[in-house]
MOPAC internal coordinates of N, CA, C and O (Angstrom, degrees):
PM7 1SCF
backbone

  N    0.0000 0     0.00 0     0.00 0    0    0    0
  C    1.5452 1     0.00 0     0.00 0    1    0    0
  C    1.5222 1   112.04 1     0.00 0    2    1    0
  O    1.2310 1   121.78 1   -25.93 1    3    2    1
  N    1.3529 1   114.21 1   154.07 1    3    2    1
  C    1.4031 1   121.26 1   176.54 1    5    3    2
  C    1.5474 1   108.60 1   -75.83 1    6    5    3
  O    1.2310 1   120.55 1   -37.89 1    7    6    5
  N    1.3262 1   116.55 1   142.11 1    7    6    5
  C    1.4813 1   118.58 1   174.88 1    9    7    6
  C    1.5067 1   111.83 1   -84.32 1   10    9    7
  O    1.2310 1   120.19 1  -121.80 1   11   10    9
  N    1.3156 1   117.24 1    58.20 1   11   10    9
  C    1.4131 1   122.49 1   179.06 1   13   11   10
  C    1.4896 1   113.80 1  -107.43 1   14   13   11
  O    1.2310 1   120.89 1   -36.18 1   15   14   13
  N    1.2914 1   115.90 1   143.82 1   15   14   13
  C    1.4847 1   120.57 1   173.37 1   17   15   14
  C    1.5225 1   108.12 1  -139.52 1   18   17   15
  O    1.2310 1   120.41 1     2.63 1   19   18   17
  N    1.3097 1   116.82 1  -177.37 1   19   18   17
  C    1.4752 1   119.63 1  -172.01 1   21   19   18
  C    1.5312 1   111.74 1   -63.85 1   22   21   19
  O    1.2310 1   119.84 1   148.98 1   23   22   21
  N    1.3956 1   117.92 1   -31.02 1   23   22   21
  C    1.4465 1   122.23 1   179.73 1   25   23   22
  C    1.4990 1   109.63 1   -68.77 1   26   25   23
  O    1.2310 1   118.34 1   143.70 1   27   26   25
  N    1.3702 1   120.76 1   -36.30 1   27   26   25
  C    1.3774 1   125.66 1   177.23 1   29   27   26
  C    1.5322 1   114.68 1   -64.57 1   30   29   27
  O    1.2310 1   123.05 1   139.26 1   31   30   29
  N    1.3824 1   111.76 1   -40.74 1   31   30   29
  C    1.4552 1   120.10 1   175.99 1   33   31   30
  C    1.4532 1   111.92 1   -65.74 1   34   33   31
  O    1.2310 1   119.55 1   137.21 1   35   34   33
  N    1.3339 1   118.47 1   -42.79 1   35   34   33
  C    1.4283 1   126.83 1  -175.54 1   37   35   34
  C    1.5192 1   107.78 1   -71.25 1   38   37   35
  O    1.2310 1   118.84 1   136.29 1   39   38   37
  N    1.2955 1   119.82 1   -43.71 1   39   38   37
  C    1.5586 1   120.45 1   173.90 1   41   39   38
  C    1.5564 1   111.36 1   -56.99 1   42   41   39
  O    1.2310 1   122.84 1   131.34 1   43   42   41
  N    1.3386 1   112.17 1   -48.66 1   43   42   41
  C    1.5049 1   115.47 1   178.35 1   45   43   42
  C    1.5298 1   116.75 1   -55.45 1   46   45   43
  O    1.2310 1   124.61 1   129.51 1   47   46   45
  N    1.3428 1   108.75 1   -50.49 1   47   46   45
  C    1.5604 1   115.15 1  -179.80 1   49   47   46
  C    1.5094 1   110.05 1   -64.70 1   50   49   47
  O    1.2310 1   119.00 1   138.08 1   51   50   49
  N    1.3262 1   119.52 1   -41.92 1   51   50   49
  C    1.4606 1   119.01 1  -179.21 1   53   51   50
  C    1.6339 1   108.55 1   -66.42 1   54   53   51
  O    1.2310 1   118.38 1   141.76 1   55   54   53
  N    1.2285 1   120.70 1   -38.24 1   55   54   53
  C    1.4245 1   122.02 1  -177.33 1   57   55   54
  C    1.5623 1   106.99 1   -68.95 1   58   57   55
  O    1.2310 1   119.51 1   144.76 1   59   58   57
  N    1.2314 1   118.55 1   -35.24 1   59   58   57
  C    1.4561 1   118.43 1   179.15 1   61   59   58
  C    1.5131 1   109.24 1   -73.28 1   62   61   59
  O    1.2310 1   119.22 1   136.32 1   63   62   61
  N    1.2554 1   119.09 1   -43.68 1   63   62   61
  C    1.4588 1   123.23 1  -178.41 1   65   63   62
  C    1.4956 1   113.43 1   -72.45 1   66   65   63
  O    1.2310 1   117.32 1   159.17 1   67   66   65
  N    1.2908 1   122.70 1   -20.83 1   67   66   65
  C    1.4680 1   125.50 1  -179.83 1   69   67   66
  C    1.4747 1   112.15 1   -54.85 1   70   69   67
  O    1.2310 1   119.42 1   147.32 1   71   70   69
  N    1.3004 1   118.72 1   -32.68 1   71   70   69
  C    1.4768 1   120.39 1   179.11 1   73   71   70
  C    1.5301 1   114.18 1  -101.49 1   74   73   71
  O    1.2310 1   121.65 1  -167.87 1   75   74   73
  N    1.3280 1   114.45 1    12.13 1   75   74   73
  C    1.4789 1   121.15 1   178.41 1   77   75   74
  C    1.5328 1   110.22 1   -78.73 1   78   77   75
  O    1.2310 1   119.97 1   -36.13 1   79   78   77
  N    1.2767 1   117.66 1   143.87 1   79   78   77
  C    1.4990 1   125.92 1  -178.24 1   81   79   78
  C    1.5041 1   112.12 1   -58.10 1   82   81   79
  O    1.2310 1   119.74 1   153.44 1   83   82   81
  N    1.3599 1   118.10 1   -26.56 1   83   82   81
  C    1.5112 1   118.13 1  -174.99 1   85   83   82
  C    1.4918 1   112.16 1   -68.26 1   86   85   83
  O    1.2310 1   120.12 1   155.31 1   87   86   85
  N    1.3781 1   117.37 1   -24.69 1   87   86   85
  C    1.4830 1   121.08 1   179.60 1   89   87   86
  C    1.5646 1   109.48 1   -64.35 1   90   89   87
  O    1.2310 1   120.43 1   148.85 1   91   90   89
  N    1.4213 1   116.79 1   -31.15 1   91   90   89
  C    1.4143 1   118.66 1  -176.71 1   93   91   90
  C    1.5386 1   110.83 1   -72.13 1   94   93   91
  O    1.2310 1   120.97 1   160.28 1   95   94   93
  N    1.3437 1   115.75 1   -19.72 1   95   94   93
  C    1.4773 1   118.70 1   178.50 1   97   95   94
  C    1.5152 1   107.55 1   -91.51 1   98   97   95
  O    1.2310 1   118.45 1  -108.26 1   99   98   97
  N    1.2309 1   120.56 1    71.74 1   99   98   97
  C    1.4370 1   123.05 1  -171.01 1  101   99   98
  C    1.6051 1   111.28 1   -66.78 1  102  101   99
  O    1.2310 1   122.24 1   166.49 1  103  102  101
  N    1.3375 1   113.32 1   -13.51 1  103  102  101
  C    1.5364 1   118.39 1  -178.95 1  105  103  102
  C    1.5697 1   113.01 1   -78.40 1  106  105  103
  O    1.2310 1   120.90 1   170.67 1  107  106  105
  N    1.2852 1   115.88 1    -9.33 1  107  106  105
  C    1.4731 1   117.81 1   177.17 1  109  107  106
  C    1.4598 1   109.13 1   -85.07 1  110  109  107
  O    1.2310 1   121.41 1   -35.97 1  111  110  109
  N    1.3443 1   114.91 1   144.03 1  111  110  109
  C    1.5080 1   120.84 1  -177.56 1  113  111  110
  C    1.4786 1   111.93 1   -63.75 1  114  113  111
  O    1.2310 1   119.73 1   137.57 1  115  114  113
  N    1.3325 1   118.13 1   -42.43 1  115  114  113
  C    1.4469 1   121.62 1  -177.72 1  117  115  114
  C    1.5940 1   110.12 1   -64.70 1  118  117  115
  O    1.2310 1   120.27 1   138.83 1  119  118  117
  N    1.2967 1   117.08 1   -41.17 1  119  118  117
  C    1.4315 1   121.84 1   179.14 1  121  119  118
  C    1.6216 1   111.83 1   -59.33 1  122  121  119
  O    1.2310 1   124.40 1   131.85 1  123  122  121
  N    1.3514 1   109.17 1   -48.15 1  123  122  121
  C    1.5062 1   112.91 1   178.27 1  125  123  122
  C    1.4300 1   115.13 1   -60.33 1  126  125  123
  O    1.2310 1   121.92 1   137.07 1  127  126  125
  N    1.3440 1   113.94 1   -42.93 1  127  126  125
  C    1.4993 1   120.66 1  -179.95 1  129  127  126
  C    1.4915 1   110.96 1   -65.11 1  130  129  127
  O    1.2310 1   119.04 1   140.31 1  131  130  129
  N    1.3448 1   119.43 1   -39.69 1  131  130  129
  C    1.4232 1   122.72 1  -178.98 1  133  131  130
  C    1.5476 1   110.01 1   -69.49 1  134  133  131
  O    1.2310 1   121.49 1   136.41 1  135  134  133
  N    1.3259 1   114.76 1   -43.59 1  135  134  133
  C    1.4628 1   117.77 1   179.95 1  137  135  134
  C    1.5047 1   110.59 1   -64.62 1  138  137  135
  O    1.2310 1   120.40 1   141.59 1  139  138  137
  N    1.3269 1   116.85 1   -38.41 1  139  138  137
  C    1.4878 1   117.27 1  -179.49 1  141  139  138
  C    1.5602 1   108.81 1   -68.36 1  142  141  139
  O    1.2310 1   118.83 1   139.29 1  143  142  141
  N    1.3874 1   119.83 1   -40.71 1  143  142  141
  C    1.4538 1   119.59 1   178.22 1  145  143  142
  C    1.5221 1   111.69 1   -64.72 1  146  145  143
  O    1.2310 1   120.25 1   136.44 1  147  146  145
  N    1.2642 1   117.12 1   -43.56 1  147  146  145
  C    1.5198 1   120.33 1   177.14 1  149  147  146
  C    1.5122 1   112.67 1   -65.35 1  150  149  147
  O    1.2310 1   120.87 1   139.11 1  151  150  149
  N    1.3420 1   115.94 1   -40.89 1  151  150  149
  C    1.4370 1   120.26 1   177.21 1  153  151  150
  C    1.5133 1   113.61 1   -59.48 1  154  153  151
  O    1.2310 1   122.19 1   135.05 1  155  154  153
  N    1.3879 1   113.40 1   -44.95 1  155  154  153
  C    1.4084 1   121.48 1  -177.19 1  157  155  154
  C    1.5396 1   114.43 1   -69.17 1  158  157  155
  O    1.2310 1   122.97 1   144.29 1  159  158  157
  N    1.3363 1   111.90 1   -35.71 1  159  158  157
  C    1.5320 1   116.23 1  -163.46 1  161  159  158
  C    1.5491 1   112.27 1  -117.90 1  162  161  159
  O    1.2310 1   118.61 1   163.31 1  163  162  161
  N    1.3138 1   120.26 1   -16.69 1  163  162  161
  C    1.4623 1   118.59 1  -166.36 1  165  163  162
  C    1.5399 1   114.28 1  -132.34 1  166  165  163
  O    1.2310 1   122.07 1   141.25 1  167  166  165
  N    1.3145 1   113.63 1   -38.75 1  167  166  165
  C    1.5297 1   116.01 1  -173.08 1  169  167  166
  C    1.4161 1   115.41 1   -90.56 1  170  169  167
  O    1.2310 1   121.06 1   -31.30 1  171  170  169
  N    1.3790 1   115.57 1   148.70 1  171  170  169
  C    1.4170 1   122.82 1   175.15 1  173  171  170
  C    1.6250 1   104.10 1   -80.01 1  174  173  171
  O    1.2310 1   122.52 1    -6.85 1  175  174  173
  N    1.3395 1   112.79 1   173.15 1  175  174  173
  C    1.5139 1   116.45 1   179.31 1  177  175  174
  C    1.4952 1   111.58 1   -63.56 1  178  177  175
  O    1.2310 1   120.41 1   147.99 1  179  178  177
  N    1.2699 1   116.83 1   -32.01 1  179  178  177
  C    1.5446 1   120.88 1  -178.69 1  181  179  178
  C    1.5331 1   106.10 1   -68.74 1  182  181  179
  O    1.2310 1   119.94 1   140.44 1  183  182  181
  N    1.3394 1   117.71 1   -39.56 1  183  182  181
  C    1.4846 1   119.05 1  -176.01 1  185  183  182
  C    1.4802 1   106.48 1   -73.14 1  186  185  183
  O    1.2310 1   118.81 1   143.34 1  187  186  185
  N    1.3264 1   119.87 1   -36.66 1  187  186  185
  C    1.4784 1   119.24 1   176.57 1  189  187  186
  C    1.5506 1   107.80 1   -60.71 1  190  189  187
  O    1.2310 1   120.86 1   127.82 1  191  190  189
  N    1.2709 1   115.95 1   -52.18 1  191  190  189
  C    1.4475 1   120.43 1  -176.55 1  193  191  190
  C    1.5494 1   112.30 1   -54.72 1  194  193  191
  O    1.2310 1   121.96 1   135.64 1  195  194  193
  N    1.3537 1   113.85 1   -44.36 1  195  194  193
  C    1.5151 1   116.85 1   176.56 1  197  195  194
  C    1.5373 1   114.57 1   -57.51 1  198  197  195
  O    1.2310 1   120.72 1   138.13 1  199  198  197
  N    1.2564 1   116.22 1   -41.87 1  199  198  197
  C    1.5461 1   120.25 1  -179.06 1  201  199  198
  C    1.5124 1   106.71 1   -66.47 1  202  201  199
  O    1.2310 1   118.81 1   136.58 1  203  202  201
  N    1.3687 1   119.87 1   -43.42 1  203  202  201
  C    1.4166 1   122.52 1  -176.30 1  205  203  202
  C    1.5260 1   110.42 1   -66.49 1  206  205  203
  O    1.2310 1   119.94 1   142.88 1  207  206  205
  N    1.3867 1   117.73 1   -37.12 1  207  206  205
  C    1.4543 1   121.98 1   178.11 1  209  207  206
  C    1.5343 1   107.31 1   -61.63 1  210  209  207
  O    1.2310 1   121.70 1   132.55 1  211  210  209
  N    1.4011 1   114.34 1   -47.45 1  211  210  209
  C    1.4587 1   114.64 1  -177.56 1  213  211  210
  C    1.5134 1   111.66 1   -66.01 1  214  213  211
  O    1.2310 1   117.86 1   144.24 1  215  214  213
  N    1.3459 1   121.68 1   -35.76 1  215  214  213
  C    1.4305 1   121.10 1   174.51 1  217  215  214
  C    1.4730 1   109.75 1   -62.54 1  218  217  215
  O    1.2310 1   118.38 1   136.64 1  219  218  217
  N    1.3535 1   120.69 1   -43.36 1  219  218  217
  C    1.4630 1   124.20 1   179.98 1  221  219  218
  C    1.5260 1   109.23 1   -59.12 1  222  221  219
  O    1.2310 1   120.41 1   135.47 1  223  222  221
  N    1.3198 1   116.81 1   -44.53 1  223  222  221
  C    1.4851 1   121.16 1  -179.57 1  225  223  222
  C    1.5271 1   110.19 1   -60.55 1  226  225  223
  O    1.2310 1   123.41 1   135.78 1  227  226  225
  N    1.3506 1   111.06 1   -44.22 1  227  226  225
  C    1.4766 1   114.35 1  -179.11 1  229  227  226
  C    1.5529 1   112.62 1   -62.04 1  230  229  227
  O    1.2310 1   120.42 1   140.77 1  231  230  229
  N    1.2825 1   116.81 1   -39.23 1  231  230  229
  C    1.4502 1   123.82 1   179.45 1  233  231  230
  C    1.5095 1   109.41 1   -64.36 1  234  233  231
  O    1.2310 1   120.39 1   135.64 1  235  234  233
  N    1.3115 1   116.85 1   -44.36 1  235  234  233
  C    1.4430 1   121.86 1   177.05 1  237  235  234
  C    1.5383 1   110.26 1   -62.48 1  238  237  235
  O    1.2310 1   120.90 1   137.88 1  239  238  237
  N    1.2523 1   115.89 1   -42.12 1  239  238  237
  C    1.5044 1   120.57 1   178.44 1  241  239  238
  C    1.5549 1   110.29 1   -56.91 1  242  241  239
  O    1.2310 1   120.85 1   141.83 1  243  242  241
  N    1.3102 1   115.99 1   -38.17 1  243  242  241
  C    1.4182 1   118.81 1  -176.82 1  245  243  242
  C    1.5735 1   111.66 1   -88.97 1  246  245  243
  O    1.2310 1   121.63 1  -172.34 1  247  246  245
  N    1.4209 1   114.49 1     7.66 1  247  246  245
  C    1.4429 1   116.26 1   178.11 1  249  247  246
  C    1.4860 1   117.29 1    83.40 1  250  249  247
  O    1.2310 1   120.55 1  -175.47 1  251  250  249
  N    1.3403 1   116.56 1     4.53 1  251  250  249
  C    1.4560 1   124.22 1  -179.77 1  253  251  250
  C    1.5658 1   110.71 1   -89.65 1  254  253  251
  O    1.2310 1   122.05 1  -106.03 1  255  254  253
  N    1.3440 1   113.69 1    73.97 1  255  254  253
  C    1.4505 1   119.76 1  -174.34 1  257  255  254
  C    1.5000 1   113.52 1   -63.30 1  258  257  255
  O    1.2310 1   120.06 1   140.62 1  259  258  257
  N    1.3550 1   117.49 1   -39.38 1  259  258  257
  C    1.4247 1   116.89 1  -177.24 1  261  259  258
  C    1.5577 1   110.37 1   -67.79 1  262  261  259
  O    1.2310 1   119.96 1   141.79 1  263  262  261
  N    1.2945 1   117.68 1   -38.21 1  263  262  261
  C    1.4730 1   123.32 1  -179.28 1  265  263  262
  C    1.5266 1   108.12 1   -67.51 1  266  265  263
  O    1.2310 1   120.88 1   136.40 1  267  266  265
  N    1.3135 1   115.93 1   -43.60 1  267  266  265
  C    1.4738 1   117.74 1   171.51 1  269  267  266
  C    1.4479 1   117.51 1   -57.55 1  270  269  267
  O    1.2310 1   119.34 1   137.50 1  271  270  269
  N    1.3038 1   118.86 1   -42.50 1  271  270  269
  C    1.5219 1   122.07 1   172.90 1  273  271  270
  C    1.5124 1   110.89 1   -58.79 1  274  273  271
  O    1.2310 1   120.48 1   136.06 1  275  274  273
  N    1.3338 1   116.69 1   -43.94 1  275  274  273
  C    1.5078 1   120.14 1   176.02 1  277  275  274
  C    1.4343 1   112.88 1   -58.93 1  278  277  275
  O    1.2310 1   117.95 1   141.26 1  279  278  277
  N    1.3621 1   121.52 1   -38.74 1  279  278  277
  C    1.4432 1   121.73 1  -178.90 1  281  279  278
  C    1.5565 1   108.75 1   -74.32 1  282  281  279
  O    1.2310 1   120.68 1   143.11 1  283  282  281
  N    1.3321 1   116.31 1   -36.89 1  283  282  281
  C    1.5142 1   114.78 1  -179.54 1  285  283  282
  C    1.4891 1   110.58 1   -74.66 1  286  285  283
  O    1.2310 1   118.66 1   153.50 1  287  286  285
  N    1.2561 1   120.17 1   -26.50 1  287  286  285
  C    1.5221 1   123.58 1   170.95 1  289  287  286
  C    1.4973 1   108.51 1   -65.31 1  290  289  287
  O    1.2310 1   118.63 1   139.87 1  291  290  289
  N    1.2648 1   120.22 1   -40.13 1  291  290  289
  C    1.5029 1   125.63 1   174.34 1  293  291  290
  C    1.5553 1   110.32 1   -59.41 1  294  293  291
  O    1.2310 1   122.28 1   139.63 1  295  294  293
  N    1.3064 1   113.24 1   -40.37 1  295  294  293
  C    1.5039 1   119.10 1   178.72 1  297  295  294
  C    1.5878 1   107.44 1   -58.37 1  298  297  295
  O    1.2310 1   120.38 1   133.98 1  299  298  297
  N    1.2721 1   116.87 1   -46.02 1  299  298  297
  C    1.4444 1   122.37 1  -177.17 1  301  299  298
  C    1.5247 1   110.70 1   -65.09 1  302  301  299
  O    1.2310 1   120.74 1   146.68 1  303  302  301
  N    1.3531 1   116.18 1   -33.32 1  303  302  301
  C    1.4743 1   117.38 1   174.64 1  305  303  302
  C    1.4703 1   114.23 1   -65.04 1  306  305  303
  O    1.2310 1   120.13 1   144.48 1  307  306  305
  N    1.3191 1   117.35 1   -35.52 1  307  306  305
  C    1.3936 1   124.93 1   179.09 1  309  307  306
  C    1.5196 1   111.49 1   -74.97 1  310  309  307
  O    1.2310 1   118.65 1   138.38 1  311  310  309
  N    1.3402 1   120.18 1   -41.62 1  311  310  309
  C    1.3483 1   125.34 1   177.66 1  313  311  310
  C    1.5567 1   111.90 1  -141.91 1  314  313  311
  O    1.2310 1   122.64 1   -81.58 1  315  314  313
  N    1.3715 1   112.54 1    98.42 1  315  314  313
  C    1.4093 1   116.11 1  -171.39 1  317  315  314
  C    1.5896 1   108.97 1   -82.10 1  318  317  315
  O    1.2310 1   117.00 1   174.76 1  319  318  317
  N    1.3036 1   123.31 1    -5.24 1  319  318  317
  C    1.3966 1   124.32 1   172.27 1  321  319  318
  C    1.4633 1   116.57 1   -73.19 1  322  321  319
  O    1.2310 1   120.07 1   162.28 1  323  322  321
  N    1.3241 1   117.47 1   -17.72 1  323  322  321
  C    1.4241 1   122.06 1   177.22 1  325  323  322
  C    1.5134 1   115.44 1   -61.26 1  326  325  323
  O    1.2310 1   119.96 1   -42.69 1  327  326  325
  N    1.3254 1   117.67 1   137.31 1  327  326  325
  C    1.4289 1   120.89 1   173.91 1  329  327  326
  C    1.5508 1   110.13 1   -87.35 1  330  329  327
  O    1.2310 1   121.48 1   -87.49 1  331  330  329
  N    1.3107 1   114.77 1    92.51 1  331  330  329
  C    1.4409 1   114.41 1  -175.37 1  333  331  330
  C    1.5238 1   105.63 1  -146.89 1  334  333  331
  O    1.2310 1   121.84 1   -51.11 1  335  334  333
  N    1.3730 1   114.09 1   128.89 1  335  334  333
  C    1.4248 1   119.18 1   173.96 1  337  335  334
  C    1.5585 1   105.61 1  -105.42 1  338  337  335
  O    1.2310 1   119.41 1   -78.59 1  339  338  337
  N    1.3230 1   118.73 1   101.41 1  339  338  337
  C    1.5241 1   124.30 1  -174.55 1  341  339  338
  C    1.4377 1   113.38 1   -47.90 1  342  341  339
  O    1.2310 1   118.63 1   134.94 1  343  342  341
  N    1.3380 1   120.21 1   -45.06 1  343  342  341
  C    1.4840 1   120.33 1  -175.55 1  345  343  342
  C    1.5410 1   110.78 1   -70.00 1  346  345  343
  O    1.2310 1   121.02 1   134.76 1  347  346  345
  N    1.3479 1   115.66 1   -45.24 1  347  346  345
  C    1.4231 1   116.10 1  -177.25 1  349  347  346
  C    1.5040 1   114.32 1   -66.90 1  350  349  347
  O    1.2310 1   121.75 1   143.40 1  351  350  349
  N    1.3627 1   114.26 1   -36.60 1  351  350  349
  C    1.4398 1   120.09 1   174.53 1  353  351  350
  C    1.4925 1   115.71 1   -63.26 1  354  353  351
  O    1.2310 1   120.91 1   136.44 1  355  354  353
  N    1.2759 1   115.87 1   -43.56 1  355  354  353
  C    1.3983 1   124.76 1  -179.93 1  357  355  354
  C    1.5925 1   110.84 1   -62.12 1  358  357  355
  O    1.2310 1   122.54 1   132.41 1  359  358  357
  N    1.3598 1   112.74 1   -47.59 1  359  358  357
  C    1.4322 1   117.43 1   175.67 1  361  359  358
  C    1.4989 1   115.85 1   -63.48 1  362  361  359
  O    1.2310 1   121.87 1   136.93 1  363  362  361
  N    1.3457 1   114.03 1   -43.07 1  363  362  361
  C    1.4469 1   120.87 1   177.53 1  365  363  362
  C    1.4776 1   113.00 1   -56.88 1  366  365  363
  O    1.2310 1   119.86 1   133.60 1  367  366  365
  N    1.3103 1   117.88 1   -46.40 1  367  366  365
  C    1.4500 1   122.86 1  -178.45 1  369  367  366
  C    1.5498 1   109.18 1   -70.52 1  370  369  367
  O    1.2310 1   121.45 1   136.36 1  371  370  369
  N    1.3014 1   114.84 1   -43.64 1  371  370  369
  C    1.5273 1   115.66 1   177.44 1  373  371  370
  C    1.5316 1   113.97 1   -58.44 1  374  373  371
  O    1.2310 1   121.16 1   144.00 1  375  374  373
  N    1.3448 1   115.38 1   -36.00 1  375  374  373
  C    1.4527 1   119.38 1   178.45 1  377  375  374
  C    1.4891 1   111.85 1   -71.92 1  378  377  375
  O    1.2310 1   120.83 1   138.83 1  379  378  377
  N    1.3484 1   116.03 1   -41.17 1  379  378  377
  C    1.4317 1   125.08 1   175.35 1  381  379  378
  C    1.5773 1   113.64 1   -56.38 1  382  381  379
  O    1.2310 1   122.29 1   131.86 1  383  382  381
  N    1.3278 1   113.22 1   -48.14 1  383  382  381
  C    1.5233 1   118.43 1  -177.73 1  385  383  382
  C    1.4792 1   112.88 1   -80.13 1  386  385  383
  O    1.2310 1   119.38 1   169.49 1  387  386  385
  N    1.3579 1   118.80 1   -10.51 1  387  386  385
  C    1.4440 1   118.38 1  -177.96 1  389  387  386
  C    1.5398 1   112.30 1   -91.68 1  390  389  387
  O    1.2310 1   121.06 1   178.17 1  391  390  389
  N    1.3661 1   115.58 1    -1.83 1  391  390  389
  C    1.4304 1   124.01 1  -178.45 1  393  391  390
  C    1.5391 1   107.86 1   -76.42 1  394  393  391
  O    1.2310 1   120.10 1   180.00 1  395  394  393

């Protein structure tokens, strides 16, 4: 038999989904629920932070500076050792993508 259990399956699914485009659309109910499940049960703090950074970047790309700042602030809650100024980063990315 394979040495698999629900945790192994969840870890595998969350690792595959972490790079999926749906996670960038944090405003969808299914994306939020999936991120919450994976964050609670499968991902390390670094993996959580990476997903939040990607979501913040996607918000800034769409011109949603306030939402990007919120995501970057969540990153700092997960890893307070990161050198990240949420407002400056969101504005910098929004300006970059608006060119």
